[in-house]
C-alpha positions in Angstrom: 13.1 -17.5 -5.9 11.5 -19.3 -8.8 11.1 -22.9 -9.9 9.4 -24.7 -12.7 5.6 -24.4 -12.8 3.9 -27.8 -13.4 0.2 -28.0 -13.7 -1.5 -30.4 -11.3 -5.1 -31.3 -10.4 -6.3 -30.2 -7.0 -9.5 -31.1 -5.1 -10.6 -28.2 -2.7 -10.7 -29.3 0.9 -13.1 -26.6 1.9 -16.7 -27.8 2.0 -19.7 -25.8 0.5 -21.3 -23.5 3.0 -24.6 -22.3 1.6 -26.1 -21.7 5.0 -23.2 -19.4 5.9 -24.0 -17.3 2.9 -27.7 -17.1 3.8 -26.7 -16.0 7.3 -24.4 -13.3 5.8 -27.4 -11.8 3.9 -29.7 -12.1 6.9 -27.3 -10.2 9.2 -27.2 -7.3 6.7 -31.0 -6.9 6.7 -31.2 -7.3 10.4 -28.7 -4.5 10.9 -30.6 -2.2 8.6 -33.7 -2.3 10.8 -31.7 -0.6 13.6 -30.1 2.2 11.4 -30.2 5.8 12.6 -29.4 9.1 10.7 -25.8 9.7 9.8 -24.0 11.6 7.0 -21.1 10.0 5.1 -18.5 12.8 4.8 -15.9 10.7 3.0 -17.5 10.8 -0.4 -15.4 12.9 -2.9 -15.5 13.8 -6.5 -12.8 12.1 -8.6 -12.1 15.1 -10.8 -11.0 17.1 -7.8 -8.0 14.9 -7.1 -4.5 16.2 -8.0 -2.5 13.3 -9.4 0.9 13.0 -7.9 3.6 12.6 -10.5 6.6 14.0 -8.5 7.0 17.0 -10.7 4.0 18.6 -12.7 0.8 18.2 -10.7 -2.3 17.9 -12.9 -6.0 17.6 -11.9 -7.5 14.2 -12.6 -10.0 15.6 -15.0 -7.3 17.3 -17.1 -5.0 14.2 -17.6 -4.2 13.0 -21.0 -3.6 9.5 -19.7 -5.6 6.5 -18.5 -5.4 6.8 -14.8 -7.7 5.1 -12.2 -8.1 6.6 -8.7 -9.1 4.3 -5.9 -10.2 6.6 -3.1 -10.9 6.2 0.6 -14.5 5.1 0.1 -13.6 2.3 -2.2 -10.7 1.3 0.0 -12.9 1.0 3.1 -15.9 -0.7 1.5 -14.2 -3.2 -0.9 -14.4 -6.8 0.4 -10.6 -7.1 0.8 -8.0 -7.5 3.6 -5.0 -6.4 1.6 -3.7 -4.1 -1.1 -3.5 -6.8 -3.8 -7.1 -7.8 -3.2 -8.2 -4.1 -3.6 -6.2 -3.9 -6.9 -7.8 -7.0 -8.3 -10.9 -4.8 -8.8 -9.1 -2.1 -10.8 -9.7 -2.2 -14.6 -6.8 -3.4 -16.6 -4.8 -4.6 -13.6 -4.1 -8.3 -13.4 -3.4 -9.6 -9.8 -2.1 -13.1 -9.5 -2.1 -14.1 -5.8 -0.5 -17.1 -4.3 -2.8 -17.4 -1.3 -5.1 -14.9 0.5 -4.7 -11.4 1.9 -1.8 -10.6 -0.3 0.8 -12.9 1.2 2.6 -13.0 -2.1 1.1 -11.4 -5.3 2.3 -10.3 -8.7 0.8 -7.2 -10.3 0.7 -6.6 -14.1 -0.9 -3.9 -16.2 -2.0 -4.1 -19.9 -0.6 -7.6 -20.4 2.9 -6.7 -19.0 4.7 -9.0 -16.6 5.0 -8.5 -12.9 8.6 -7.2 -13.6 7.1 -4.4 -15.8 5.0 -2.6 -13.2 6.5 0.0 -10.9 5.2 0.3 -7.4 5.6 3.6 -5.6 4.8 4.8 -2.1 4.2 8.6 -2.0 6.3 8.8 -5.2 9.2 6.7 -3.8 10.1 3.9 -6.2 9.9 0.4 -4.6 11.8 -1.5 -7.3 13.7 -4.6 -6.1 16.8 -5.5 -8.0 16.5 -9.2 -7.0 13.0 -9.9 -8.5 9.7 -8.3 -9.2 8.0 -10.9 -7.0 8.8 -8.6 -4.0 7.2 -5.5 -5.5 4.0 -5.9 -3.4 5.9 -6.0 -0.1 4.3 -2.6 0.8 5.1 -1.8 4.4 1.9 0.2 5.0 -1.3 -1.2 6.6 -4.3 -1.0 4.4 -6.1 1.2 7.0 -3.5 3.9 6.6 -3.7 4.3 2.7 -5.5 7.4 1.6 -5.8 6.5 -2.1 -4.2 4.6 -5.0 -3.3 6.1 -8.3 -3.0 3.5 -11.1 -1.3 4.8 -14.3 -1.8 2.5 -17.2 0.6 2.6 -20.1 4.2 3.7 -20.4 5.4 5.7 -17.3 9.2 5.6 -18.0 9.1 9.2 -19.1 7.6 10.2 -15.7 9.3 7.7 -13.3 12.2 6.2 -15.2 12.9 2.6 -16.0 10.8 -0.3 -14.7 7.6 1.7 -15.2 7.3 -0.3 -18.4 3.6 -1.1 -18.7 2.3 1.1 -15.9 2.8 2.4 -12.4 0.9 2.2 -9.1 1.4 5.0 -6.5 0.2 4.3 -3.0 -0.6 7.6 -1.3 -0.8 8.3 2.5 -1.9 11.6 4.0 -0.7 13.4 7.1 -3.7 14.6 9.1 -4.0 17.9 11.0 -6.7 16.3 13.2 -6.3 13.9 16.1 -7.8 10.5 15.5 -7.5 6.8 16.3 -8.9 3.9 14.3 -8.9 0.2 15.3 -10.1 -2.7 13.2 -10.2 -6.4 14.3 -11.5 -9.3 12.4 -11.6 -13.1 12.3 -12.7 -15.7 9.8 -12.3 -19.0 8.1 -9.0 -20.9 8.1 -8.1 -19.5 11.6 -7.8 -16.1 10.0 -7.4 -13.2 12.4 -6.1 -9.6 12.2 -5.9 -6.3 13.9 -5.2 -2.9 12.4 -4.5 0.4 14.1 -4.0 3.9 12.6 -3.7 7.1 14.6 -2.8 10.8 14.2 -1.3 13.0 16.9 -0.4 16.5 15.6 1.6 18.6 18.0 1.6 22.2 17.0 2.8 22.5 13.4 4.2 18.9 13.6 1.9 16.3 12.1 2.5 12.5 12.6 0.7 9.3 11.8 1.3 5.8 13.2 -0.1 2.6 11.7 0.3 -1.0 12.8 -1.2 -4.2 11.5 -1.1 -8.0 12.0 -2.7 -10.6 9.8 -2.4 -14.3 10.3 -4.0 -17.6 9.3 -3.6 -21.4 9.8 -4.0 -21.7 6.0 -6.8 -23.0 3.8 -4.7 -26.0 2.6 -1.6 -27.8 3.7 1.4 -25.4 4.3 -0.5 -22.2 3.4 -0.3 -20.6 6.9 1.0 -17.1 7.2 1.9 -14.2 9.5 2.2 -10.6 8.2 3.1 -7.6 10.3 3.3 -4.0 9.1 4.7 -1.0 11.0 4.4 2.5 9.5 5.4 5.9 10.9 5.3 9.2 9.1 5.8 12.8 10.3 6.0 16.2 8.7 6.3 19.9 9.6 5.8 23.2 7.8 8.9 25.2 8.9 7.4 28.3 7.3 5.3 29.3 4.3 8.0 28.2 1.9 9.7 25.2 3.5 8.4 21.9 4.8 10.0 18.5 5.9 8.5 15.0 5.7 10.0 11.8 6.9 8.9 8.2 6.9 10.0 4.8 8.3 8.2 1.5 7.6 8.8 -2.2 8.1 7.0 -5.4 7.0 7.6 -9.0 8.1 6.0 -11.7 6.0 6.5 -15.4 6.9 4.4 -18.0 5.1 4.1 -21.6 3.9 4.6 -21.5 0.2 2.8 -24.7 -1.0 3.0 -24.6 -4.8 4.2 -21.0 -5.0 7.1 -21.8 -7.3 6.8 -25.5 -8.1 4.2 -28.2 -7.4 6.9 -30.8 -6.9 7.8 -29.4 -3.4 4.7 -28.7 -1.3 6.8 -27.9 1.8 8.3 -24.7 0.4 8.6 -21.8 2.9 9.6 -18.2 2.7 10.3 -15.3 5.1 10.7 -11.7 3.9 11.5 -8.5 5.7 11.3 -5.1 4.0 12.4 -1.8 5.5 11.9 1.6 4.0 12.9 5.0 5.2 12.9 8.4 3.6 13.4 12.1 4.3 12.2 14.9 2.0 12.2 18.7 1.9 9.9 20.8 -0.2 10.5 24.4 -1.2 7.4 26.3 -2.5 7.6 29.7 -4.1 5.0 31.6 -6.1 5.8 29.9 -9.4 8.5 27.5 -8.4 8.4 24.2 -6.5 11.3 21.9 -5.6 11.2 18.6 -3.7 14.4 16.9 -2.7 14.6 13.5 -0.9 16.7 10.6 0.0 15.5 7.1 0.7 16.7 3.6 1.6 15.0 0.3 1.0 16.2 -3.1 2.2 14.7 -6.5 1.4 15.8 -9.7 3.2 14.5 -12.9 1.7 15.0 -16.4 3.0 13.6 -19.3 0.9 13.6 -23.0 1.7 12.6 -25.8 -0.6 11.7 -27.9 2.4 10.4 -25.9 5.3 12.0 -27.9 8.1 15.1 -28.8 6.2 17.1 -25.7 5.3 20.1 -27.8 4.6 18.3 -29.5 1.6 18.0 -26.3 -0.5 18.1 -22.7 0.8 18.5 -19.3 -0.7 19.3 -16.1 1.2 19.2 -12.7 -0.4 19.6 -9.2 0.9 19.1 -6.2 -1.4 19.7 -2.6 -0.6 18.7 0.5 -2.6 20.0 3.9 -1.8 18.6 6.9 -3.8 18.7 10.7 -3.9 16.1 12.7 -6.0 15.3 16.3 -6.8 12.0 17.0 -8.6 10.7 20.5 -9.5 8.4 22.6 -11.6 8.3 26.2 -12.8 5.4 28.1 -14.2 6.0 30.8 -16.7 4.2 32.5 -19.7 5.4 29.5 -21.7 3.5 27.0 -19.6 4.8 24.7 -16.8 8.2 23.2 -17.0 9.0 20.0 -15.0 12.5 18.8 -14.2 14.3 16.3 -12.1 17.5 14.5 -11.2 18.1 11.1 -9.5 20.9 8.8 -8.6 20.5 5.3 -7.2 22.7 2.5 -6.0 21.4 -1.1 -6.0 23.3 -4.0 -4.4 22.7 -7.6 -3.4 24.3 -10.2 -1.2 23.0 -13.6 -2.2 23.9 -17.2 -1.6 22.6 -17.9 -5.1 23.0 -14.8 -7.2 26.3 -13.7 -5.8 27.4 -10.3 -4.4 26.7 -7.6 -7.0 26.0 -3.9 -7.3 25.0 -1.4 -10.0 24.5 2.4 -10.2 21.8 4.3 -12.0 21.4 8.0 -12.7 18.7 10.0 -14.4 17.7 13.4 -15.6 14.3 14.5 -16.6 12.7 17.5 -18.3 9.2 18.2 -19.8 7.0 21.0 -20.8 3.2 21.5 -20.5 1.7 24.0 -22.9 -1.8 25.4 -23.2 -2.6 25.9 -26.9 -5.6 28.2 -26.6 -8.4 27.4 -24.2 -9.2 23.8 -25.4 -5.9 22.2 -26.4 -2.9 21.3 -24.3 0.3 19.5 -25.1 2.8 17.8 -22.9 6.2 16.4 -24.0 9.4 15.4 -22.3 12.2 13.0 -22.0 13.7 10.9 -19.2 17.4 9.9 -19.7 18.9 7.2 -17.5 22.5 6.2 -17.2 23.2 2.6 -16.2 26.6 1.3 -15.1 26.1 -1.8 -17.3 24.2 -0.4 -20.3 25.2 3.3 -20.6 22.7 6.0 -21.5 19.1 5.2 -22.5 16.4 7.8 -23.3 12.6 7.6 -22.9 10.8 10.3 -24.8 7.0 10.8 -24.7 4.2 13.2 -25.4 0.5 13.6 -24.9 -2.1 15.8 -26.6 -5.5 16.7 -25.2 -8.6 18.4 -26.6 -11.3 19.6 -24.3 -14.3 19.6 -26.7 -16.8 20.5 -24.0 -16.7 21.1 -20.2 -17.1 17.4 -19.6 -15.7 15.7 -22.7 -12.0 15.3 -23.4 -10.2 13.4 -26.2 -6.5 12.6 -25.9 -3.7 10.7 -27.5 -0.1 9.9 -26.5 3.2 8.2 -27.4 6.0 7.0 -25.1 9.0 4.7 -24.9 9.3 2.3 -22.0 12.3 0.4 -20.8 13.4 -2.2 -18.2 16.7 -3.7 -17.3 16.9 -7.3 -16.2 16.7 -8.3 -12.5 19.5 -10.2 -10.8 17.3 -13.3 -10.9 16.9 -12.9 -14.7 20.6 -12.7 -15.1 22.3 -15.0 -12.6 19.9 -17.5 -10.9 21.0 -21.1 -10.7 18.5 -23.8 -9.7 17.3 -27.3 -10.6 14.6 -26.0 -13.0 15.5 -22.4 -13.6 18.7 -20.9 -15.0 19.5 -17.2 -15.5 20.9 -15.7 -18.6 23.7 -13.2 -18.2 23.6 -12.4 -21.9 20.2 -10.7 -21.7 19.7 -7.2 -23.0 17.2 -4.7 -21.6 13.7 -4.7 -23.0 12.2 -1.7 -24.7 8.8 -0.8 -26.2 7.1 1.9 -28.1 3.6 2.7 -26.9 0.7 4.5 -28.5 -2.8 5.2 -27.1 -5.9 7.2 -28.0 -8.9 7.7 -25.8 -11.9 9.8 -24.7 -13.1 10.5 -21.2 -16.3 12.0 -19.9 -16.4 13.6 -16.5 -19.3 15.1 -14.6 -19.9 15.7 -10.9 -21.7 12.3 -10.7 -20.0 10.0 -13.2 -17.0 9.4 -15.4 -16.6 7.2 -18.4 -13.5 6.4 -20.4 -12.7 4.5 -23.6 -9.1 3.8 -24.7 -7.2 1.9 -27.4 -3.6 1.1 -26.8 -0.7 -0.5 -28.8 2.7 -1.6 -27.4 5.4 -2.8 -29.8 8.2 -4.5 -27.8 11.8 -5.0 -28.7 13.9 -7.6 -26.8 11.1 -8.7 -24.4 12.5 -10.7 -21.5 10.5 -13.9 -21.1 11.3 -17.2 -19.4 11.1 -20.0 -22.0 12.1 -23.6 -22.8 12.1 -25.8 -25.8 10.3 -28.7 -24.1 9.4 -30.0 -20.6 12.7 -31.8 -20.1 14.6 -28.5 -20.3 15.0 -25.9 -17.6 13.3 -22.5 -17.8 15.7 -19.7 -18.9 14.9 -16.1 -19.8 15.4 -15.1 -23.5 15.0 -11.9 -25.5 12.1 -12.1 -27.9 12.5 -9.8 -30.8 9.0 -8.9 -31.9 6.0 -8.8 -29.5 2.9 -6.7 -29.9 0.3 -6.0 -27.3 -2.9 -4.2 -28.2 -6.2 -3.7 -26.4 -9.3 -1.8 -25.6 -10.2 -0.5 -22.1 -13.7 0.8 -21.3 -14.9 1.9 -17.9 -17.8 3.6 -16.2 -18.1 5.0 -12.6 -21.2 6.6 -11.1 -20.9 8.3 -7.7 -23.4 10.5 -5.8 -23.4 11.9 -2.3 -25.9 10.4 0.1 -29.4 11.9 -0.2 -31.1 10.2 2.8 -33.1 7.8 0.7 -33.9 4.4 2.4 -32.2 2.5 -0.4 -29.6 4.3 -2.6 -26.9 3.4 -5.1 -23.8 5.3 -3.8 -21.1 3.9 -6.1 -21.5 1.9 -9.4 -18.5 0.6 -11.3 -18.4 -1.3 -14.6 -15.4 -2.0 -16.8 -14.3 -4.2 -19.7 -10.7 -4.8 -20.9 -9.5 -6.8 -23.9 -5.8 -7.5 -24.6 -4.3 -9.3 -27.5 -0.6 -10.5 -27.5 1.3 -11.5 -30.6 4.7 -13.1 -29.8 6.4 -13.7 -33.2 10.2 -14.3 -32.7 12.3 -15.9 -29.9 16.0 -15.8 -29.4 16.2 -19.6 -29.3 13.0 -20.5 -31.2 11.5 -21.6 -27.8 8.1 -23.4 -28.1 6.9 -22.7 -24.5 6.8 -19.4 -22.6 5.9 -18.8 -19.0 4.4 -15.4 -18.7 3.9 -13.5 -22.1 1.3 -15.8 -23.5 -0.6 -16.2 -20.2 -1.4 -12.5 -20.0 -4.8 -11.1 -19.3 -7.1 -11.4 -22.3 -10.7 -10.6 -21.2 -11.5 -8.9 -17.9 -15.0 -7.8 -16.8 -15.4 -6.0 -13.5 -18.6 -4.8 -11.9 -19.3 -3.3 -8.5 -22.3 -1.6 -6.8 -22.3 0.0 -3.3 -25.8 0.4 -2.0 -26.8 2.4 1.1 -29.6 0.8 3.1 -30.9 3.4 5.5 -28.4 5.9 6.9 -25.9 3.4 8.4 -25.8 0.3 6.2 -23.6 -0.1 3.1 -23.7 -3.2 1.0 -20.9 -3.6 -1.6 -21.1 -6.3 -4.2 -18.1 -7.0 -6.5 -17.8 -9.4 -9.4 -14.9 -10.3 -11.7 -14.8 -12.3 -14.9 -11.2 -13.1 -15.8 -9.8 -14.9 -18.8 -6.0 -15.2 -19.4 -4.5 -16.3 -22.7 -4.4 -20.1 -23.0 -6.1 -20.6 -19.7 -9.7 -21.3 -18.6 -11.8 -18.3 -17.6 -13.4 -18.0 -14.2 -16.0 -15.8 -12.5 -15.8 -14.6 -8.9 -18.4 -12.8 -6.7 -17.5 -11.1 -3.4 -19.6 -9.0 -0.9 -19.1 -6.8 2.1 -21.6 -5.3 4.5 -20.7 -2.4 6.8 -22.8 -1.1 9.7 -22.0 2.4 10.9 -18.7 2.5 9.0 -17.7 6.1 9.9 -19.3 6.0 13.4 -17.5 5.3 16.7 -18.5 1.6 16.7 -18.9 -0.2 13.4 -19.4 -3.8 12.3 -18.5 -5.4 9.0 -18.7 -8.8 7.3 -17.1 -10.1 4.1 -17.5 -13.1 1.8 -15.1 -14.0 -1.0 -15.6 -16.4 -3.8 -19.4 -16.7 -3.1 -19.8 -18.7 -6.3 -17.4 -21.3 -4.9 -15.3 -21.2 -8.1 -12.4 -23.5 -8.6 -9.6 -21.3 -10.0 -5.9 -20.6 -10.1 -4.3 -17.1 -10.4 -0.6 -17.9 -10.4 1.5 -21.1 -10.9 -0.3 -24.1 -9.6 -1.6 -22.6 -6.4 -5.3 -23.5 -6.0 -7.1 -20.5 -4.5 -9.6 -21.1 -1.7 -13.3 -21.9 -2.2 -16.0 -19.8 -0.5 -14.6 -18.1 2.7 -15.9 -15.6 5.2 -14.6 -13.1 7.8 -16.2 -10.5 10.1 -15.0 -7.8 12.4 -15.5 -4.6 14.3 -14.1 -1.1 13.9 -13.6 1.7 16.4 -13.2 5.4 15.4 -12.1 8.0 17.9 -11.7 11.7 16.9 
């Protein structure tokens, strides 16, 4: 559900709290005096990770793409209560939240819109035919996530349409060990939450259960929320060759939506329920691997323009996605061949968009070749058939050159593609009108980069260029006209991405830097032609322009961890802002742990999306219990 975005002035209602910040620091040093010896066993080397792309599995250090891995250590020590907050510290990712703890957030990569980023859960595509605003309704508690894989650049050749500017894969892991983890916290704005994750293997059958609840009275009028997540996953190895894995998950998000879609109606309200279930089978032979799966995703969305007056203006949408996939790989003397098939049915029943459905099918093939000991080449094509648009093809290729054991140069080319959502095509509202004459958007992408990997640090420098045909963008000729999506014929995005990450295992030193992250991203957008010569656009020319991210995780004694995160963000045609967040953990991996977090320590006045004023300085603290 979208309405016109009108800029308004806002005076924060939260008072400055310098003494609270001083207390936050004092607690950290007090806890360090009581520290005792303990070894952190969660630290891992990034280059040992095998990136999950459904078909060909490649070690992180051998990738010819710009991929960021967010591992368990970073997930657990980042000052964040939700997945969108974690992603806001990933280089090149632009997170625009409407409120705290990820109640509603849009994710974009390399200047793309929120519609152009594909979210996945263990390789399962979470695309929503209604609108990309629901892409972050991930029904998995943060405590259950093992890692994130953020692929920047065209991913249509790997995952099909909608992976236009990038893809984010949320990975969970079935454990062979019994454990139970409980986290509870409270904070400003009546904020409270509890998270549980547990594993209970029975013989060869492994199973995980995770539950979470987060709620708040809100930091301003009509910004309260309640978010619940329920996640269950099980798997069994039938024998050495065959295994089964199943999952069922549900999330319920109900929130006051003050300013979410228009500042003219502060009493907006929304309630969203998302269900996801899947079942997969994996066949593993000496040189052949095949994974087949089916999944179903349902999203129910109720939106009210006035919270307590549904009769004034109300939208109800229910979308269903049913899909079957088969993905495999085969190793031979010619290299590794990846292949796949998919078919998907998308349908919607909507009081505004009507009752509609469409079918999508796809076929994929690629080849990975080693050209000597230092050069490798990977090329392939993903071909999709759409019931409305016919066949579309997304070719791509990458070339890598390993100059030394630690230094790799790479370059790549790919075509990306996205079909319009039902909101793009058919929405009818007082300030927004869909356009059923839209054509799908397509882009050609090129990148060249270098990466340096050692056991302690990695660094990467990348230049990218994206030439877009028929970009879908909401536009209007002047403020008296409604917003309507149009196809823009010539749009170029280019940019530079630079990142550095230093990681070492604990040495027992009293004070030690355990993780150091620094990145800079620059993006330039050049929008030259519009289908109706529109003078004002909503998203394309407010993309990320400059982004500087820094973070340092310091160990103080054997049990204290102090994580400081900073962000400098400048979007096109908008004022820049600087944010500073911190988190302190005591005995994080022990049986009883304590943590405290502070966000927006600089008390910055800023907006990420629409006209929603984000909160000033705020705090939360909690306790964690670990049983093995």
